[in-house]
PLY file of the C-alpha trace (Angstrom):
ply
format ascii 1.0
element vertex 488
property float x
property float y
property float z
element edge 487
property int vertex1
property int vertex2
end_header
31.86 86.62 -25.25
33.13 83.26 -24.00
31.21 80.12 -25.14
30.05 77.35 -22.80
32.30 74.29 -22.84
30.87 70.80 -23.29
31.28 68.19 -20.52
33.58 65.27 -21.31
31.64 62.88 -19.05
28.56 60.82 -19.85
25.21 62.18 -18.75
23.34 58.77 -19.21
22.06 56.64 -16.30
23.89 53.47 -15.22
22.90 50.36 -17.16
23.06 46.81 -15.69
22.50 43.22 -16.83
24.53 43.67 -20.03
22.92 47.01 -20.58
19.35 45.67 -20.60
18.06 47.42 -17.47
18.28 50.80 -15.81
20.49 50.42 -12.73
18.28 52.86 -10.79
14.93 51.57 -12.05
12.19 49.51 -10.41
12.74 46.43 -12.58
16.32 45.98 -11.44
15.34 46.68 -7.82
12.58 44.03 -8.02
14.97 41.43 -9.44
17.51 42.10 -6.70
14.83 41.88 -3.99
13.55 38.57 -5.40
17.09 37.17 -5.54
17.82 38.04 -1.91
14.42 36.74 -0.80
15.05 33.36 -2.43
18.61 33.25 -1.06
17.44 33.91 2.51
14.76 31.18 2.21
17.38 28.75 0.90
19.93 29.55 3.63
17.55 29.65 6.62
14.88 27.14 5.46
15.80 24.73 2.69
19.43 23.93 3.61
18.67 23.26 7.34
15.72 21.09 6.22
18.00 19.05 3.95
20.57 18.81 6.77
17.96 17.23 9.05
16.79 14.65 6.51
20.39 13.79 5.63
20.66 11.88 8.92
17.22 10.21 9.03
16.59 9.30 5.37
18.55 6.99 3.08
18.43 9.60 0.29
17.78 13.33 -0.01
16.56 15.35 -2.96
18.48 18.49 -3.90
16.63 20.87 -6.19
13.56 19.83 -8.17
14.25 16.29 -9.35
10.98 15.61 -11.19
12.61 14.10 -14.29
15.73 11.95 -13.79
17.39 10.55 -16.90
20.11 8.96 -14.73
19.12 6.59 -11.87
21.03 4.12 -9.72
19.07 1.76 -7.44
20.36 -0.41 -4.56
21.15 -4.09 -5.25
18.26 -5.10 -2.96
15.85 -4.21 -5.79
17.45 -6.98 -7.83
16.04 -7.19 -11.37
13.32 -4.53 -11.03
13.51 -1.48 -13.30
15.14 1.60 -11.77
13.20 3.40 -10.45
10.69 0.64 -9.64
7.07 1.30 -10.69
4.83 2.45 -7.85
3.40 -0.54 -5.96
5.71 -3.09 -7.57
6.65 -6.07 -5.37
10.16 -7.45 -5.39
10.71 -10.86 -7.02
9.28 -13.72 -4.98
11.51 -15.92 -2.82
10.53 -19.51 -2.01
10.50 -20.15 1.72
12.76 -22.86 3.18
11.38 -26.31 3.82
11.11 -25.51 7.55
8.31 -23.03 6.78
6.18 -25.42 4.73
2.76 -26.42 6.02
2.71 -29.74 7.90
0.75 -31.16 4.95
-0.13 -30.02 1.42
-3.15 -27.73 1.37
-5.11 -25.73 -1.18
-8.15 -23.44 -0.91
-7.47 -22.74 2.76
-7.31 -19.18 4.12
-4.68 -17.05 5.88
-5.60 -14.81 8.80
-3.31 -12.46 10.70
-4.26 -12.00 14.34
-1.80 -9.73 16.09
1.65 -11.31 15.88
0.32 -14.69 14.77
-0.52 -16.06 11.33
-3.24 -18.72 11.04
-3.90 -21.10 8.14
-7.50 -22.33 8.31
-9.04 -25.43 6.69
-8.49 -26.25 3.03
-8.11 -29.58 1.30
-5.30 -31.85 0.18
-7.07 -32.30 -3.13
-9.11 -35.24 -1.91
-10.20 -34.73 1.71
-11.51 -31.51 3.24
-9.60 -30.61 6.43
-10.74 -29.38 9.83
-7.16 -28.53 10.84
-5.76 -25.07 11.48
-2.11 -24.12 11.89
-0.46 -21.17 13.60
2.88 -19.48 13.02
4.53 -16.55 14.83
5.14 -13.45 12.71
8.59 -11.91 12.81
10.02 -8.84 11.12
9.72 -9.73 7.46
8.87 -13.44 7.85
7.01 -16.07 9.85
8.14 -19.11 11.79
7.47 -22.86 11.47
3.82 -23.88 11.46
2.38 -25.60 14.52
-0.96 -27.42 14.89
-3.65 -25.16 16.31
-7.34 -25.48 17.16
-9.51 -27.75 15.01
-12.75 -26.60 13.43
-16.03 -28.19 14.56
-16.28 -29.65 11.05
-14.06 -29.71 7.95
-14.17 -26.59 5.77
-12.58 -25.49 2.51
-13.19 -22.35 0.43
-14.56 -20.62 3.52
-14.48 -16.83 3.91
-12.16 -16.15 6.84
-11.35 -12.90 8.63
-10.10 -11.49 11.97
-12.23 -8.76 13.58
-12.54 -7.43 17.14
-10.33 -10.16 18.67
-12.19 -12.99 16.92
-11.49 -15.24 13.94
-14.56 -15.87 11.78
-14.81 -18.88 9.43
-17.86 -18.18 7.27
-19.57 -20.84 5.16
-17.33 -22.94 2.93
-17.65 -26.43 1.53
-18.04 -29.28 3.99
-16.65 -32.79 3.82
-19.40 -33.71 1.33
-18.25 -30.95 -1.04
-21.43 -28.92 -0.58
-21.67 -25.29 0.62
-22.62 -24.70 4.25
-24.33 -21.89 6.18
-22.35 -22.10 9.41
-20.10 -19.46 10.96
-17.40 -20.69 13.34
-15.80 -18.22 15.75
-12.66 -18.38 17.88
-12.21 -15.46 20.31
-8.96 -14.27 21.84
-8.77 -13.99 25.63
-8.05 -10.39 26.64
-5.75 -11.45 29.48
-3.75 -14.42 28.20
-3.99 -13.69 24.48
-4.88 -17.32 23.80
-7.65 -18.19 21.36
-10.60 -20.23 22.53
-12.04 -23.25 20.76
-13.98 -22.68 17.55
-17.73 -22.74 18.14
-20.72 -22.15 15.88
-22.33 -18.72 16.20
-26.01 -19.31 15.52
-26.78 -15.57 15.37
-24.49 -15.32 12.34
-25.93 -18.33 10.54
-26.00 -17.44 6.84
-29.39 -16.84 5.18
-28.34 -19.45 2.61
-25.43 -21.81 2.14
-22.32 -20.25 0.60
-18.80 -21.28 -0.35
-16.04 -19.37 -2.16
-17.52 -16.05 -0.98
-15.52 -12.87 -0.34
-15.50 -11.15 3.04
-14.21 -7.69 3.96
-14.24 -5.74 7.21
-16.19 -2.46 7.14
-15.93 0.17 9.85
-18.90 -1.33 11.70
-19.01 -5.00 10.75
-18.48 -7.58 8.02
-19.64 -7.67 4.40
-19.96 -11.03 2.63
-20.03 -10.84 -1.16
-21.14 -13.47 -3.66
-20.07 -17.09 -3.40
-21.66 -20.23 -4.74
-24.77 -21.98 -3.42
-23.75 -25.28 -5.01
-25.45 -24.62 -8.34
-23.38 -21.64 -9.46
-22.12 -18.17 -8.51
-24.61 -15.86 -6.79
-25.23 -12.10 -6.61
-25.95 -11.99 -2.86
-24.36 -9.33 -0.64
-24.93 -9.55 3.12
-23.74 -7.44 6.02
-23.44 -8.22 9.74
-23.31 -4.98 11.73
-21.52 -4.73 15.07
-23.15 -3.06 18.08
-21.39 -0.74 20.52
-19.71 -3.72 22.23
-18.38 -5.15 18.97
-20.88 -8.02 18.84
-22.06 -8.83 15.32
-25.76 -9.04 14.54
-27.60 -11.17 11.98
-26.77 -10.85 8.28
-28.91 -8.36 6.35
-29.21 -8.14 2.57
-27.46 -5.28 0.75
-27.53 -4.08 -2.85
-26.90 -7.25 -4.93
-24.04 -7.66 -7.37
-24.75 -6.73 -11.00
-23.18 -10.06 -12.00
-22.90 -13.38 -10.11
-19.47 -13.96 -8.65
-17.59 -16.62 -6.64
-13.92 -17.47 -6.02
-13.14 -13.74 -6.19
-11.04 -11.39 -4.05
-12.27 -8.26 -2.35
-10.61 -5.04 -1.19
-12.26 -2.18 0.68
-10.43 1.13 0.14
-12.15 4.14 1.66
-15.81 3.90 0.69
-15.18 1.76 -2.40
-15.45 -2.04 -2.37
-13.62 -3.75 -5.24
-14.40 -7.36 -6.22
-11.86 -8.61 -8.73
-11.17 -11.91 -10.41
-13.29 -14.96 -9.71
-15.92 -16.85 -11.62
-19.20 -15.63 -13.08
-21.99 -17.64 -14.72
-19.80 -18.27 -17.78
-16.53 -19.14 -16.03
-13.38 -17.22 -15.00
-13.78 -13.47 -15.52
-11.65 -10.33 -15.77
-14.51 -7.92 -14.97
-14.09 -5.72 -11.88
-17.15 -5.00 -9.73
-17.13 -1.82 -7.64
-19.53 -1.13 -4.79
-20.07 2.16 -3.02
-20.51 2.22 0.76
-22.47 4.87 2.61
-25.04 5.44 5.32
-28.75 5.52 4.68
-30.54 8.67 5.84
-33.37 7.88 8.24
-36.71 9.59 7.56
-37.41 10.61 11.17
-34.72 9.38 13.54
-35.61 9.06 17.18
-33.34 10.64 19.83
-32.06 7.18 20.77
-31.32 6.28 17.15
-29.60 9.60 16.45
-27.20 8.96 19.32
-25.68 6.08 17.38
-24.13 6.33 13.95
-26.18 4.96 11.09
-24.86 1.60 9.88
-22.74 1.46 6.74
-24.49 -0.09 3.76
-23.52 -1.21 0.27
-25.64 1.22 -1.73
-24.80 0.60 -5.38
-22.63 -1.49 -7.69
-21.01 -0.86 -11.04
-18.88 -2.90 -13.40
-15.39 -2.03 -14.53
-14.87 -0.84 -18.08
-11.81 -1.02 -20.30
-8.51 -0.56 -18.49
-10.08 -1.00 -15.03
-10.69 -4.70 -15.71
-8.01 -7.31 -15.15
-5.65 -7.94 -18.08
-6.80 -11.57 -18.13
-9.53 -13.70 -16.58
-8.45 -15.19 -13.25
-10.15 -17.30 -10.60
-8.90 -18.86 -7.33
-6.14 -16.24 -7.16
-4.51 -14.92 -4.01
-5.40 -11.29 -3.39
-4.59 -8.64 -0.78
-4.28 -4.89 -0.28
-1.33 -2.90 1.08
-1.01 0.90 1.33
-3.91 1.45 -1.04
-2.51 -0.92 -3.69
-4.56 -3.94 -4.79
-2.63 -7.12 -5.67
-3.73 -10.27 -7.49
-1.29 -13.19 -7.40
-1.49 -16.24 -9.63
-4.84 -17.93 -10.03
-6.25 -20.00 -12.88
-7.71 -19.18 -16.28
-10.02 -22.14 -15.82
-7.56 -24.56 -17.38
-4.13 -24.27 -15.75
-2.57 -22.40 -12.81
-0.96 -19.10 -13.77
1.98 -17.20 -12.27
1.32 -13.58 -13.28
1.13 -10.92 -10.58
-0.99 -7.82 -11.28
-1.40 -4.70 -9.16
-3.22 -1.39 -9.34
-3.73 1.75 -7.25
-7.24 3.27 -7.35
-7.29 7.07 -7.33
-9.00 9.24 -4.73
-12.32 8.84 -6.56
-12.07 5.04 -6.61
-11.24 4.81 -10.30
-8.76 2.29 -11.71
-6.78 3.50 -14.69
-5.13 0.14 -15.39
-3.27 -2.84 -13.93
0.50 -3.14 -13.91
2.61 -6.23 -14.50
6.32 -7.05 -14.59
7.68 -10.42 -15.60
10.28 -10.11 -12.82
7.53 -10.23 -10.16
5.69 -13.30 -11.48
5.49 -16.46 -9.41
7.63 -19.43 -10.37
6.43 -22.38 -8.32
7.76 -25.73 -9.53
8.22 -24.06 -12.93
4.49 -23.35 -13.12
1.72 -21.13 -11.79
-0.23 -21.27 -8.55
-3.99 -21.37 -7.91
-5.94 -21.83 -4.70
-3.13 -20.31 -2.65
-3.83 -18.23 0.45
-2.31 -14.75 0.28
-1.82 -11.96 2.79
0.15 -8.74 3.26
1.80 -8.06 6.62
3.67 -4.79 6.87
6.04 -4.51 3.93
5.96 -8.27 3.26
3.47 -10.46 1.41
3.07 -14.23 1.65
1.35 -16.92 -0.40
0.93 -20.29 1.32
-0.07 -23.64 -0.15
-2.11 -23.91 -3.33
-2.23 -26.02 -6.46
0.43 -26.10 -9.16
0.46 -27.98 -12.44
2.03 -30.85 -10.46
-0.54 -30.95 -7.67
-1.25 -29.56 -4.20
1.76 -28.16 -2.33
2.69 -27.24 1.26
5.32 -24.66 0.33
5.10 -20.88 0.63
6.71 -17.85 -0.99
7.47 -14.31 0.17
7.86 -10.95 -1.59
8.70 -7.52 -0.24
6.26 -4.80 -1.28
8.61 -1.84 -0.74
11.39 -1.57 -3.33
13.99 1.06 -2.45
14.09 4.34 -4.40
17.25 5.26 -6.36
20.14 6.17 -4.06
21.45 8.47 -6.79
19.44 10.23 -9.47
20.51 13.09 -11.69
17.75 15.26 -13.10
17.62 18.33 -15.25
17.46 20.79 -12.32
17.96 18.52 -9.32
19.55 15.37 -7.94
18.96 12.60 -5.41
22.00 11.94 -3.23
22.85 9.17 -0.73
22.26 10.03 2.92
23.16 8.47 6.27
19.78 7.10 7.50
20.53 6.69 11.20
17.52 4.88 12.67
15.70 5.65 15.89
15.93 8.61 18.26
19.67 8.92 17.66
19.12 9.77 14.01
16.42 12.32 14.86
18.54 14.04 17.49
21.51 14.20 15.14
19.16 15.56 12.49
18.06 18.38 14.79
21.70 19.20 15.56
22.59 19.18 11.85
19.69 21.48 11.03
20.57 23.85 13.88
24.23 23.89 12.86
23.44 24.56 9.20
20.99 27.30 10.12
23.49 28.99 12.46
26.28 28.96 9.87
23.94 30.33 7.18
22.73 33.09 9.53
26.31 34.16 10.19
26.95 34.18 6.43
23.97 36.48 5.90
25.28 38.87 8.57
28.71 38.94 6.91
27.14 39.56 3.49
25.06 42.41 4.91
28.12 43.98 6.58
30.08 43.70 3.32
27.38 45.53 1.33
27.09 48.21 4.02
30.88 48.81 4.00
31.80 48.42 0.35
35.01 50.43 0.50
36.38 48.49 3.49
35.32 45.23 1.85
37.18 46.13 -1.34
40.26 47.04 0.72
40.16 43.69 2.53
39.97 41.76 -0.75
42.79 43.90 -2.18
45.03 43.04 0.78
44.22 39.36 0.38
45.17 39.46 -3.30
48.47 41.18 -2.50
49.31 38.52 0.10
48.74 35.74 -2.43
51.16 37.41 -4.80
0 1
1 2
2 3
3 4
4 5
5 6
6 7
7 8
8 9
9 10
10 11
11 12
12 13
13 14
14 15
15 16
16 17
17 18
18 19
19 20
20 21
21 22
22 23
23 24
24 25
25 26
26 27
27 28
28 29
29 30
30 31
31 32
32 33
33 34
34 35
35 36
36 37
37 38
38 39
39 40
40 41
41 42
42 43
43 44
44 45
45 46
46 47
47 48
48 49
49 50
50 51
51 52
52 53
53 54
54 55
55 56
56 57
57 58
58 59
59 60
60 61
61 62
62 63
63 64
64 65
65 66
66 67
67 68
68 69
69 70
70 71
71 72
72 73
73 74
74 75
75 76
76 77
77 78
78 79
79 80
80 81
81 82
82 83
83 84
84 85
85 86
86 87
87 88
88 89
89 90
90 91
91 92
92 93
93 94
94 95
95 96
96 97
97 98
98 99
99 100
100 101
101 102
102 103
103 104
104 105
105 106
106 107
107 108
108 109
109 110
110 111
111 112
112 113
113 114
114 115
115 116
116 117
117 118
118 119
119 120
120 121
121 122
122 123
123 124
124 125
125 126
126 127
127 128
128 129
129 130
130 131
131 132
132 133
133 134
134 135
135 136
136 137
137 138
138 139
139 140
140 141
141 142
142 143
143 144
144 145
145 146
146 147
147 148
148 149
149 150
150 151
151 152
152 153
153 154
154 155
155 156
156 157
157 158
158 159
159 160
160 161
161 162
162 163
163 164
164 165
165 166
166 167
167 168
168 169
169 170
170 171
171 172
172 173
173 174
174 175
175 176
176 177
177 178
178 179
179 180
180 181
181 182
182 183
183 184
184 185
185 186
186 187
187 188
188 189
189 190
190 191
191 192
192 193
193 194
194 195
195 196
196 197
197 198
198 199
199 200
200 201
201 202
202 203
203 204
204 205
205 206
206 207
207 208
208 209
209 210
210 211
211 212
212 213
213 214
214 215
215 216
216 217
217 218
218 219
219 220
220 221
221 222
222 223
223 224
224 225
225 226
226 227
227 228
228 229
229 230
230 231
231 232
232 233
233 234
234 235
235 236
236 237
237 238
238 239
239 240
240 241
241 242
242 243
243 244
244 245
245 246
246 247
247 248
248 249
249 250
250 251
251 252
252 253
253 254
254 255
255 256
256 257
257 258
258 259
259 260
260 261
261 262
262 263
263 264
264 265
265 266
266 267
267 268
268 269
269 270
270 271
271 272
272 273
273 274
274 275
275 276
276 277
277 278
278 279
279 280
280 281
281 282
282 283
283 284
284 285
285 286
286 287
287 288
288 289
289 290
290 291
291 292
292 293
293 294
294 295
295 296
296 297
297 298
298 299
299 300
300 301
301 302
302 303
303 304
304 305
305 306
306 307
307 308
308 309
309 310
310 311
311 312
312 313
313 314
314 315
315 316
316 317
317 318
318 319
319 320
320 321
321 322
322 323
323 324
324 325
325 326
326 327
327 328
328 329
329 330
330 331
331 332
332 333
333 334
334 335
335 336
336 337
337 338
338 339
339 340
340 341
341 342
342 343
343 344
344 345
345 346
346 347
347 348
348 349
349 350
350 351
351 352
352 353
353 354
354 355
355 356
356 357
357 358
358 359
359 360
360 361
361 362
362 363
363 364
364 365
365 366
366 367
367 368
368 369
369 370
370 371
371 372
372 373
373 374
374 375
375 376
376 377
377 378
378 379
379 380
380 381
381 382
382 383
383 384
384 385
385 386
386 387
387 388
388 389
389 390
390 391
391 392
392 393
393 394
394 395
395 396
396 397
397 398
398 399
399 400
400 401
401 402
402 403
403 404
404 405
405 406
406 407
407 408
408 409
409 410
410 411
411 412
412 413
413 414
414 415
415 416
416 417
417 418
418 419
419 420
420 421
421 422
422 423
423 424
424 425
425 426
426 427
427 428
428 429
429 430
430 431
431 432
432 433
433 434
434 435
435 436
436 437
437 438
438 439
439 440
440 441
441 442
442 443
443 444
444 445
445 446
446 447
447 448
448 449
449 450
450 451
451 452
452 453
453 454
454 455
455 456
456 457
457 458
458 459
459 460
460 461
461 462
462 463
463 464
464 465
465 466
466 467
467 468
468 469
469 470
470 471
471 472
472 473
473 474
474 475
475 476
476 477
477 478
478 479
479 480
480 481
481 482
482 483
483 484
484 485
485 486
486 487
């Protein structure tokens, strides 16, 4: 009887991925499906997206560039680290002599009203001034100062703000050096755009005399914080609420400060009011005060009252702890806010003017984790610091005007850009930042759309060709074989 012969072929299943997986199993099928899914998303989504931003941005990120050991920044960032810390200003540039105030001033205030910049009041170190000056704002700078409207009486260390087409000059020291309770208002004409003469608003007369107070604009009015009554810093907080026409009513008391404060700066970010720097009962302080704004719930609102929103109120205050406080005590500093970042420029420690610039970005809960500082961004005015200067942020630029240096009161100003450029090339572990074209305006956007459409069309055709090749493997192999023969 004949015996059965053994097969010479292998009866095992096909193995893939260096023999690790079964070529006919679910694991290998899942890996292949995931690969093609990611490839399709890349070809039809990610690459066209990058093609669009290549024309409208100065840089584009390729891959996930979270950690970049290699960075190259544009020369416009000058001596800043690369990449620049978030919120860092560029080094300050002194303005030319043509942009100096007509006379030296300190402890005046800057107000931006539309495309104009106003410098209000102040003192030359001896005499309190009733003068105001106006300058046109350009892209990234302002023009020469021109005399503007005079105040009804001299004022220095007044709280000054622009709201609802009006400039408000609140309190301040008079010519006798004592705090006042007046509020002067200049309103812009809706037709001509010109500002009318300053006049006292008796409705807004302060409940008590104040100078060196801090004013911020809430969503429905003005909040005046602290200040001195002539004997020392106070804890008073007052609010003037605007009606439906924008007219401000009388000042009403709010939750008082936990510590007296004058000569401070204030920033309102969301529902959090930060009061930083200034002077308390013991002198210059580094303690940050934080107030929370909200609306008070009425016990039984009438139909008429419910039709209008409840006024915003300062409901509670707290003091900063640890890293949230300033790195050093400062008073009479210039302060402003831009894009959620709080800046403090210069100031005095109670003895001499200082040149340090500090900045911080509160988180979404209103907490401050610490203040940042770079020596490259410090002021250098006549080889010294600057106190009593008026500061403001306008767009991506910030300005400090006038002030007191170790050599006396000055008329000069300085400017710093608040938007350092990101690296134009960065090489990360699994990604990179590459230079792009950045074509401004509608032209760049239209070219971006064309680039995205072109990249998407080419990638779609590639996917069709890949699908045809896998569906006709034998013909594909024959085509590649013919191409190899032609090369040889």
